[in-house]
C-alpha positions as MATLAB code, in Angstrom:
seq = 'MNQLIRPAYYICGKVFAYVKAKNQISMQKFLFSILLCASTFGAWAQTNRWQQRVEYTINVNLDHSTHAYQGDETILYTNNSNEALTHLYFHLYFNAFQPGSAMDVRSLSIEDPDQRVSDRISKLQRNEEGHCHVRSLKVNGKPVELFENGTILEVKLTQPIPAHSSAKLELTFDGQVPIQIRRSGRANAEGIDYSMSQWYPKLCEYDYQGWHANPYVGREFYGVWGDYRVQITMDRKYTIGGTGILKNAEEIGKGYVPDDKVKPSKGLNHVWKFEAINVHDFVWAADPDFTHDTYQVTNGPLLRFFYQKDQAYSPTWKEAQPLIGKAFDFLSKNFGAYPYAQYSIIQGGDGGMEYPMATLITGNRKLPSLVGVSIHEAAHSWYQGVLATNESLYCWMDEGFTSFASAEAMDYLFKSGMPSGHANAYGDYIEIAQSGKEEALDIHADHFETNYAYGTAAYSKGEVYLAQLEYIIGTFHFRTAMLNYYNTWKFKHPNANDFLRIMELQSGMELDWYNEYFVHTTKTIDYGIKSLQSNSKSTTVTLERVGSMIMPVEVEVKLTTGEYTTFVIPLDLMRGAKPADGYKGKWKVMPDWTWVEPTYTFELDLPSDKIESITIDPFKGMADVNRKNNELLLTPGTKTIIRN';
ca = [
     117.097   65.096  139.661;
     118.054   66.830  142.913;
     115.419   69.445  143.716;
     118.127   72.014  144.422;
     119.840   71.508  141.071;
     116.689   71.457  138.923;
     116.165   75.252  139.005;
     119.741   75.698  137.756;
     119.066   73.680  134.604;
     115.784   75.493  134.132;
     117.493   78.886  134.309;
     120.336   77.782  132.016;
     117.825   76.505  129.499;
     115.864   79.747  129.499;
     119.058   81.754  129.018;
     120.148   79.567  126.106;
     116.734   79.798  124.425;
     116.946   83.570  124.527;
     120.510   83.964  123.271;
     120.019   81.305  120.589;
     117.009   83.206  119.316;
     119.185   86.290  119.055;
     121.921   84.262  117.241;
     124.463   85.488  119.739;
     126.345   82.254  120.505;
     127.522   79.166  118.716;
     126.646   75.646  119.830;
     130.237   75.125  120.971;
     130.101   78.207  123.160;
     126.721   77.160  124.445;
     127.973   73.748  125.512;
     130.822   75.374  127.409;
     128.382   77.814  129.019;
     125.923   75.113  130.052;
     128.714   73.059  131.629;
     129.942   76.100  133.525;
     126.415   76.914  134.606;
     125.746   73.362  135.793;
     129.078   73.240  137.599;
     128.365   76.505  139.390;
     124.905   75.490  140.488;
     126.110   71.985  141.325;
     128.657   73.457  143.721;
     125.913   75.650  145.194;
     123.676   72.615  145.628;
     126.438   70.669  147.371;
     126.886   73.331  150.037;
     123.139   73.766  150.364;
     122.074   70.136  150.585;
     118.854   69.569  152.446;
     118.762   69.177  156.204;
     115.966   68.689  158.687;
     114.683   71.454  160.931;
     113.088   71.495  164.395;
     111.406   74.014  166.657;
     111.247   72.824  170.266;
     108.961   74.234  172.938;
     109.769   72.446  176.210;
     108.268   72.936  179.663;
     109.892   71.044  182.523;
     109.444   71.023  186.309;
     112.302   69.637  188.430;
     111.645   68.652  192.046;
     114.967   68.945  193.876;
     113.669   66.900  196.828;
     113.172   63.770  194.691;
     115.391   64.609  191.672;
     112.425   63.738  189.460;
     111.124   65.892  186.639;
     108.061   66.036  184.418;
     107.673   67.832  181.158;
     105.871   68.359  177.926;
     107.371   69.024  174.542;
     105.925   70.421  171.342;
     108.071   70.047  168.244;
     107.488   71.444  164.786;
     109.510   69.026  162.668;
     110.205   69.941  159.047;
     111.116   67.094  156.735;
     113.248   68.798  154.095;
     114.372   65.469  152.643;
     113.144   63.964  149.398;
     111.730   60.922  151.238;
     108.545   60.359  153.190;
     109.316   59.355  156.790;
     107.499   56.315  158.172;
     109.343   56.289  161.511;
     110.824   58.754  163.979;
     113.550   58.126  166.543;
     114.337   59.967  169.776;
     117.375   59.869  172.056;
     116.596   59.090  175.709;
     120.123   59.570  177.027;
     119.372   59.309  180.759;
     118.372   55.653  180.273;
     122.093   54.909  179.904;
     122.522   55.338  183.648;
     120.951   52.026  184.666;
     122.622   48.669  185.373;
     122.741   46.578  182.228;
     122.508   49.514  179.834;
     124.617   49.643  176.665;
     126.922   52.173  178.334;
     127.275   49.954  181.392;
     128.077   46.825  179.353;
     130.470   48.737  177.128;
     132.341   50.133  180.114;
     132.575   46.714  181.764;
     133.821   44.984  178.608;
     136.200   47.464  176.981;
     139.897   46.921  177.608;
     140.532   50.372  179.101;
     137.296   51.842  180.487;
     136.912   55.514  181.267;
     137.666   55.660  184.974;
     134.860   58.163  185.503;
     132.466   55.366  184.511;
     134.264   52.067  185.157;
     131.760   49.799  186.965;
     129.806   52.623  188.633;
     126.652   52.254  186.540;
     126.400   48.559  187.430;
     126.317   49.472  191.135;
     123.601   52.140  190.986;
     120.625   51.753  193.327;
     117.129   52.472  191.999;
     117.038   55.932  193.564;
     120.440   56.744  191.994;
     119.609   55.655  188.441;
     118.629   57.909  185.613;
     115.751   57.553  183.249;
     113.743   59.466  180.662;
     110.442   58.019  179.467;
     107.967   59.367  176.928;
     104.467   58.780  178.267;
     102.471   59.950  175.261;
     103.168   61.151  171.752;
     100.834   62.578  169.126;
     101.819   63.385  165.562;
      99.515   65.939  163.947;
      97.048   65.256  166.736;
      96.994   61.452  166.376;
      98.535   58.977  168.856;
     101.361   56.845  167.490;
     102.955   53.538  168.442;
     106.015   53.791  170.745;
     108.732   51.291  171.578;
     111.480   52.169  174.080;
     114.729   50.402  173.247;
     117.321   51.475  175.818;
     118.415   55.006  174.986;
     116.400   55.099  171.745;
     112.649   55.619  171.415;
     111.303   54.067  168.211;
     108.157   55.668  166.819;
     106.041   54.013  164.133;
     103.974   56.670  162.384;
     100.293   56.121  161.610;
     100.736   58.280  158.534;
     104.107   59.103  156.921;
     105.474   62.624  157.070;
     105.727   63.534  153.371;
     108.851   64.983  151.808;
     109.100   68.768  152.080;
     106.402   69.034  154.735;
     106.126   69.682  158.462;
     104.535   67.769  161.328;
     103.534   68.807  164.821;
     104.771   66.438  167.542;
     103.284   66.692  171.042;
     104.660   64.556  173.827;
     104.754   64.248  177.590;
     107.706   62.794  179.442;
     109.157   62.246  182.875;
     112.573   61.421  184.176;
     114.912   60.992  187.092;
     118.278   62.729  187.282;
     120.995   60.124  187.940;
     123.924   60.416  190.271;
     126.533   62.214  188.170;
     128.712   59.625  186.440;
     129.425   60.788  182.896;
     128.735   64.404  181.909;
     125.137   64.535  183.179;
     123.635   64.109  186.613;
     123.284   65.377  190.146;
     125.756   65.962  192.950;
     128.961   65.921  190.948;
     132.374   65.497  192.623;
     132.566   69.237  193.365;
     129.063   69.411  194.827;
     127.159   70.989  191.914;
     123.524   70.016  192.329;
     122.445   69.512  188.698;
     124.326   69.117  185.411;
     121.444   68.800  182.957;
     122.791   67.666  179.623;
     121.015   65.104  177.401;
     118.009   65.381  179.689;
     115.018   65.628  177.330;
     113.602   63.447  174.517;
     115.713   64.639  171.579;
     114.946   63.848  167.942;
     117.629   61.831  166.203;
     119.130   63.299  163.065;
     118.010   62.170  159.622;
     120.303   63.315  156.818;
     121.503   62.306  153.353;
     122.883   59.107  154.925;
     119.583   58.215  156.616;
     118.760   57.932  160.330;
     121.430   58.239  163.021;
     119.741   56.533  165.975;
     122.849   55.320  167.781;
     122.532   53.988  171.357;
     124.388   56.143  173.856;
     127.591   54.571  175.174;
     129.214   57.800  176.351;
     130.819   59.109  173.191;
     129.685   61.718  170.666;
     126.481   63.529  169.658;
     124.701   64.640  166.490;
     121.603   66.815  166.458;
     119.056   68.554  164.266;
     119.356   72.301  163.718;
     116.529   74.259  165.257;
     115.190   76.774  167.732;
     114.623   76.007  171.400;
     112.188   77.692  173.760;
     112.672   76.071  177.138;
     110.752   76.890  180.323;
     112.261   75.471  183.538;
     110.318   75.538  186.803;
     112.488   75.091  189.866;
     112.868   76.152  193.503;
     113.723   79.857  193.549;
     116.885   79.250  195.610;
     118.635   77.942  192.482;
     120.680   79.867  189.931;
     120.577   78.413  186.413;
     122.974   78.838  183.517;
     122.716   77.233  180.122;
     122.187   77.425  176.393;
     120.379   80.432  174.988;
     119.192   83.813  176.221;
     117.130   84.222  179.401;
     114.018   86.063  178.219;
     112.514   86.943  181.623;
     115.685   88.114  183.379;
     113.831   90.915  185.182;
     111.718   88.329  187.010;
     114.722   86.192  187.934;
     117.649   88.451  188.770;
     120.463   86.113  189.849;
     123.079   88.224  188.054;
     121.249   88.356  184.713;
     120.181   91.935  185.445;
     121.240   94.382  188.190;
     119.397   93.997  191.475;
     117.578   97.315  191.053;
     116.056   96.071  187.787;
     114.536   92.902  189.260;
     110.760   92.560  189.514;
     110.547   89.213  191.320;
     107.711   86.821  190.692;
     105.745   85.351  193.580;
     105.663   81.782  194.834;
     108.115   79.097  195.878;
     109.482   78.549  192.374;
     111.045   80.551  189.618;
     110.040   79.915  186.024;
     113.096   80.386  183.803;
     112.350   81.117  180.145;
     115.258   80.502  177.761;
     115.388   80.946  174.014;
     118.130   79.637  171.711;
     117.977   80.194  167.964;
     119.677   77.924  165.440;
     121.321   75.402  167.767;
     121.208   71.605  167.912;
     120.959   70.936  171.659;
     120.094   72.561  174.974;
     122.013   72.196  178.250;
     121.543   73.763  181.659;
     122.935   73.475  185.169;
     121.578   74.584  188.520;
     123.065   75.169  191.949;
     122.035   77.362  194.891;
     125.631   78.495  195.471;
     126.521   79.720  191.992;
     128.327   83.006  191.626;
     127.343   84.596  188.318;
     129.873   86.912  186.650;
     129.861   88.435  183.178;
     132.645   89.564  180.854;
     132.042   91.392  177.580;
     134.325   90.412  174.698;
     135.159   93.426  172.547;
     133.179   93.023  169.317;
     132.174   89.581  170.545;
     129.794   87.731  172.862;
     128.931   88.383  176.468;
     130.608   85.658  178.519;
     128.772   84.327  181.573;
     130.574   82.436  184.345;
     128.728   80.280  186.889;
     130.814   78.813  189.711;
     130.669   78.060  193.416;
     131.638   80.511  196.135;
     134.785   78.644  197.143;
     137.798   80.673  198.210;
     140.102   77.871  197.084;
     139.407   78.685  193.435;
     136.987   81.632  193.144;
     139.896   84.089  192.618;
     141.170   81.876  189.790;
     137.804   82.083  188.034;
     137.999   85.873  188.235;
     141.551   85.885  186.883;
     140.604   83.592  184.001;
     137.800   85.746  182.626;
     139.794   88.339  180.601;
     142.071   85.591  179.264;
     139.085   83.602  178.000;
     137.728   86.815  176.510;
     140.980   87.314  174.571;
     140.759   83.712  173.380;
     137.282   84.300  171.943;
     138.627   87.287  170.045;
     141.557   85.208  168.740;
     139.329   82.308  167.693;
     136.873   84.594  165.899;
     139.625   86.323  163.945;
     141.437   83.138  162.956;
     138.673   80.554  162.551;
     135.478   82.520  161.891;
     133.206   84.894  163.788;
     131.348   83.450  166.778;
     127.681   83.930  165.777;
     125.791   84.055  169.076;
     125.246   86.879  171.556;
     126.589   85.021  174.595;
     128.460   81.990  175.878;
     128.275   80.441  179.360;
     131.056   78.647  181.213;
     129.402   76.635  183.965;
     130.920   74.602  186.774;
     129.472   71.104  186.573;
     129.823   67.756  184.864;
     132.897   65.561  185.171;
     135.712   67.398  183.372;
     134.852   69.462  180.330;
     132.063   68.964  177.808;
     130.820   71.241  175.050;
     127.253   72.224  174.224;
     125.741   74.990  172.098;
     126.443   78.380  173.688;
     127.693   76.741  176.898;
     130.070   74.278  178.501;
     130.126   72.265  181.720;
     133.560   72.049  183.348;
     134.938   71.095  186.724;
     136.108   74.217  188.489;
     138.734   73.385  191.119;
     141.739   74.042  188.866;
     144.887   76.120  188.643;
     144.790   79.024  186.194;
     146.395   77.354  183.136;
     144.134   74.319  183.551;
     140.977   76.379  184.031;
     141.777   78.582  181.046;
     142.891   75.617  178.943;
     139.785   73.509  179.452;
     137.524   76.543  179.042;
     139.158   77.492  175.756;
     139.067   73.934  174.450;
     135.370   73.593  175.207;
     134.672   77.071  173.844;
     136.527   76.229  170.622;
     134.033   73.408  170.159;
     131.549   76.199  169.444;
     133.152   76.404  166.023;
     133.447   72.725  165.116;
     130.784   70.967  167.192;
     128.502   73.946  167.703;
     128.369   75.875  164.421;
     129.765   73.505  161.789;
     128.264   70.542  163.647;
     129.801   67.727  161.668;
     128.398   64.321  162.594;
     131.017   63.846  165.287;
     130.108   60.202  165.751;
     131.254   59.472  162.196;
     133.960   62.142  162.092;
     135.064   62.553  165.696;
     138.447   63.869  164.513;
     136.748   66.729  162.650;
     135.338   67.916  165.959;
     137.834   66.996  168.663;
     140.906   67.250  166.437;
     140.001   70.561  164.828;
     139.006   71.924  168.240;
     142.325   70.780  169.715;
     144.162   72.503  166.862;
     142.334   75.797  167.409;
     142.540   75.736  171.206;
     146.255   74.875  171.156;
     146.887   77.947  169.049;
     144.715   80.105  171.287;
     146.676   78.919  174.330;
     149.953   79.698  172.558;
     148.608   83.155  171.815;
     147.678   83.757  175.459;
     150.688   82.335  177.238;
     153.534   82.914  174.774;
     154.701   85.898  172.784;
     154.140   86.001  169.049;
     152.093   83.684  166.890;
     151.250   80.016  167.523;
     154.341   77.837  167.698;
     153.169   74.392  166.700;
     151.470   71.214  167.756;
     154.352   69.133  169.072;
     152.344   67.372  171.797;
     149.774   66.115  169.303;
     152.506   64.869  166.968;
     154.150   63.051  169.857;
     150.923   61.395  170.995;
     150.074   60.278  167.474;
     153.540   58.885  166.770;
     153.472   56.996  170.065;
     150.257   55.144  169.198;
     151.367   54.620  165.592;
     154.402   52.761  166.923;
     152.431   50.849  169.567;
     150.306   48.637  167.317;
     147.140   50.004  168.982;
     146.248   52.623  166.373;
     142.910   52.463  164.562;
     141.883   54.443  161.472;
     140.269   57.863  161.770;
     137.178   56.866  159.813;
     135.914   54.403  162.442;
     132.620   55.391  164.083;
     133.375   56.868  167.511;
     131.381   54.159  169.325;
     133.263   51.296  167.689;
     136.921   51.835  168.513;
     138.438   48.828  170.255;
     139.993   50.940  173.027;
     139.506   54.333  174.591;
     143.216   54.902  173.973;
     142.776   54.451  170.221;
     139.647   56.587  170.166;
     141.159   59.421  172.198;
     144.394   59.591  170.252;
     142.603   59.411  166.907;
     139.953   61.985  167.754;
     142.161   64.512  169.544;
     145.812   64.050  168.591;
     145.699   62.612  165.075;
     142.836   64.957  164.221;
     145.013   67.891  165.285;
     147.970   66.516  163.312;
     145.685   66.144  160.287;
     145.310   69.937  160.149;
     148.920   70.727  161.014;
     150.120   68.484  158.186;
     147.721   70.115  155.745;
     149.375   73.436  156.534;
     152.720   71.759  155.811;
     151.383   70.391  152.489;
     149.672   73.472  151.009;
     151.399   76.322  152.851;
     150.368   78.741  155.568;
     148.577   81.312  153.419;
     146.408   78.778  151.618;
     145.709   76.841  154.808;
     144.734   79.830  156.945;
     142.574   81.279  154.196;
     140.894   77.917  153.638;
     140.129   77.444  157.335;
     138.128   80.675  157.306;
     136.522   79.720  153.989;
     135.529   76.352  155.439;
     133.780   77.951  158.389;
     132.015   80.610  156.338;
     130.967   78.160  153.609;
     129.746   75.309  155.802;
     128.482   76.867  159.044;
     125.105   75.455  160.086;
     125.321   72.776  157.355;
     126.812   69.558  158.845;
     129.909   69.225  156.580;
     131.697   65.906  156.087;
     135.343   65.028  155.481;
     135.146   65.471  151.719;
     133.436   68.845  152.068;
     136.347   70.062  154.170;
     139.013   68.732  151.826;
     137.340   70.326  148.808;
     137.667   73.735  150.453;
     141.387   73.092  150.847;
     141.650   71.995  147.207;
     139.762   74.996  145.890;
     141.950   77.395  147.847;
     145.303   75.757  147.088;
     144.603   74.623  143.537;
     146.033   71.219  144.480;
     144.563   67.733  144.412;
     144.428   66.382  147.946;
     142.210   63.284  147.898;
     145.297   61.087  148.374;
     145.798   62.682  151.810;
     142.460   61.452  153.186;
     142.893   58.114  151.432;
     146.057   57.509  153.451;
     145.805   59.515  156.676;
     142.076   59.101  157.369;
     141.206   55.697  155.895;
     144.343   53.772  156.895;
     146.930   53.560  159.655;
     149.846   53.714  157.226;
     152.729   55.748  158.631;
     155.216   58.308  157.317;
     158.939   57.588  157.332;
     161.287   59.327  154.908;
     165.057   59.047  155.138;
     168.313   60.046  153.480;
     169.568   56.875  151.804;
     172.895   57.970  150.330;
     175.221   60.808  149.418;
     177.946   60.801  146.803;
     180.218   63.738  146.054;
     183.015   64.796  143.729;
     184.903   68.046  143.282;
     181.990   69.750  141.510;
     178.724   68.261  142.739;
     176.921   66.172  145.326;
     174.197   63.634  144.600;
     171.634   62.952  147.312;
     169.211   60.028  147.277;
     166.131   60.014  149.524;
     163.948   57.014  150.287;
     160.398   56.409  151.385;
     160.641   53.813  154.154;
     157.090   54.125  155.464;
     153.989   53.227  153.494;
     152.385   56.696  153.484;
     153.276   59.135  150.718;
     153.927   62.840  151.309;
     155.580   65.839  149.677;
     159.063   66.283  151.120;
     161.119   69.314  152.125;
     164.907   69.044  152.386;
     167.060   71.741  153.957;
     170.687   71.955  152.833;
     172.816   74.066  155.166;
     176.215   75.255  153.955;
     179.367   75.726  156.008;
     178.904   79.490  155.455;
     175.626   79.398  157.364;
     173.488   79.835  154.266;
     170.733   77.337  153.622;
     168.294   76.349  150.891;
     165.055   74.439  151.228;
     164.324   72.082  148.360;
     160.600   71.411  148.009;
     159.751   68.090  146.358;
     156.035   67.934  145.516;
     154.147   64.670  145.330;
     153.002   64.028  141.774;
     149.435   63.355  142.935;
     149.199   66.922  144.267;
     149.322   68.543  140.812;
     150.939   71.564  142.396;
     153.586   72.772  144.822;
     153.617   74.547  148.153;
     154.380   78.292  147.869;
     157.280   79.902  149.726;
     154.902   81.920  151.966;
     157.562   84.548  152.731;
     160.176   81.964  153.700;
     163.410   83.799  154.555;
     165.936   81.378  153.056;
     166.342   80.171  149.479;
     163.331   78.196  148.260;
     163.597   75.862  145.301;
     160.742   73.762  143.924;
     162.017   70.475  142.466;
     160.488   68.017  139.991;
     157.705   65.839  141.429;
     158.363   62.652  143.356;
     156.211   60.035  141.643;
     154.244   58.234  144.305;
     155.141   54.709  143.161;
     158.892   55.402  143.297;
     160.576   54.324  146.553;
     163.559   56.662  146.034;
     164.254   60.165  144.744;
     167.616   61.524  143.633;
     168.660   65.125  143.119;
     171.963   66.872  142.516;
     173.573   69.855  144.245;
     176.035   71.869  142.185;
     178.651   72.022  144.928;
     180.971   69.522  146.640;
     180.213   68.004  150.023;
     183.069   69.989  151.626;
     180.820   73.055  151.458;
     177.830   71.302  153.049;
     177.344   71.236  156.810;
     174.073   69.269  156.979;
     171.162   67.888  155.006;
     167.826   67.549  156.811;
     164.480   66.161  155.726;
     161.531   68.129  157.120;
     163.546   70.586  159.227;
     160.427   72.245  160.672;
     158.844   68.908  161.615;
     155.666   69.405  159.637;
     155.388   65.691  158.816;
     154.380   63.141  161.417;
     157.485   61.125  160.572;
     157.555   58.138  162.915;
     161.342   57.752  162.683;
     163.367   60.942  162.550;
     166.708   59.195  163.100;
     167.187   58.859  159.347;
     166.140   62.424  158.539;
     169.481   64.162  158.937;
     173.078   63.913  157.719;
     175.796   65.879  159.478;
     178.791   66.017  157.156;
     182.409   66.082  158.264;
     185.238   67.479  156.122;
     186.416   65.013  153.496;
     183.144   63.056  153.363;
     182.604   61.787  149.814;
     180.236   58.852  150.144;
     177.589   57.877  152.663;
     175.333   54.859  152.186;
     172.713   53.904  154.757;
     171.269   50.424  154.948;
];
């Protein structure tokens, strides 16, 4: 029995023994009570399933003259699983930046390589390559057997780490920072000296599905929750920004404290001491020319901005800061409170990439672009940072949900009123659905056939996934459930079913059919108006499902007087209907459309002469791949319309 559930049965049993002794309940009532008790604790156990825990202490010294670094790492690793671990696995991401690596081969062989990578890795010289090598590793004081396999270090333990116990890992490592190609590296296109992401030996995640020791080919990440204490020794000319809180700011200065508060240390180097609590990764960047600004979000985090002193775009970075601050406030109110004290936006990398409490972005941008990429990467703090779904398995739950949230934040900033929709995502998804290139959402991020299919699935279809859920269950239920999802599953690595259950619990509807179609297949939506027949008293309308994906359907009937009624036709599998949510027109819920039926007929108690138009999905909530058959515009005297 699951160790989390066992106490529930124990407590229920004790309660029953007491009340039975007092003759206070019948057996029938007891059985109902025990089922309710088990259900309650079962739900609790589901949202509190075990997960591993780490505490990193890392010391690293980077020599900017050679781009080499050496370090040591002490990790307290807690095995909260029910299994003894006989092996450990570490990510060595920098090893990807060598000719012949998995990332290199993948980029050379895929149909549409990322142009930032292309064939660049294959052409690296030895002094331009990246590497990260573990030189020694002790587990509980005893040396263990190591085998480096590309970007994965395989560790065979001398003694297993028992279930529900901790082990102390001590290792030494060295590395070389590669020329910046993808996300990480030195001397990026805008001249930033160091973008230090995926730079240290990082434990792979072990969860209820086992180990996730995937070679790095440039896609997604998955990490173990823990605390990081990172000490970086580097030439004192550099300014560093990154994950966590700088604990010795008075020794460093560099914008972390006012100049009159600085008590500088002696020597050629600064030792930067960062601490980050309850995160799953640690990133930093360094450049001697960084400007460091701060902006305090009202009732939110302190934002830090690190960017070059370049008059071409420095004013834009200043102008962007209050807008990004407003976006943080919007995101916290609508998607859950940001839980950390600060967030850093750092010029570096090769575009925009999210990390806990920080992002690396390229900085030479116009205002909408700079704000847009900053907000998108910041919104990852919710879905990649705090919820931290395994984004390799569920890339759409990170990129898609982030795109949904950031699109609404951008609408909030640059338009009046509330968010206005996700039309671009719908368009991108429909385009690939019609192209024959689409692949299902549930494919592992590394294994899509094309970057086009991966990108559209992860970003656009993932965004549409949420927008359509709002269409299916209604705005109130959807918005409430999005907050419930965040507050229920933060810091717990939720999966696709965990998310959908939150939506079901809030709406009272059954929604498993939605994932079965929209996540697990590439079936498409196409509903149309098949026919209309009218007499002097009534009009009969027949709808048809042309596409292979089922959905609830909304039909707007507009009268010649300007009045209109929306007819809501639930799908029988939903076991419920979307509420009106304050809809201004007439709202009528119709009998269910049984999912096996290709057509649906309903009757209007008025002749066609009084009808101006009939429209399926007038607000474009469905990703209908063919909207040409969604509308009928009636002319006077029309009695019969039949579409082939």
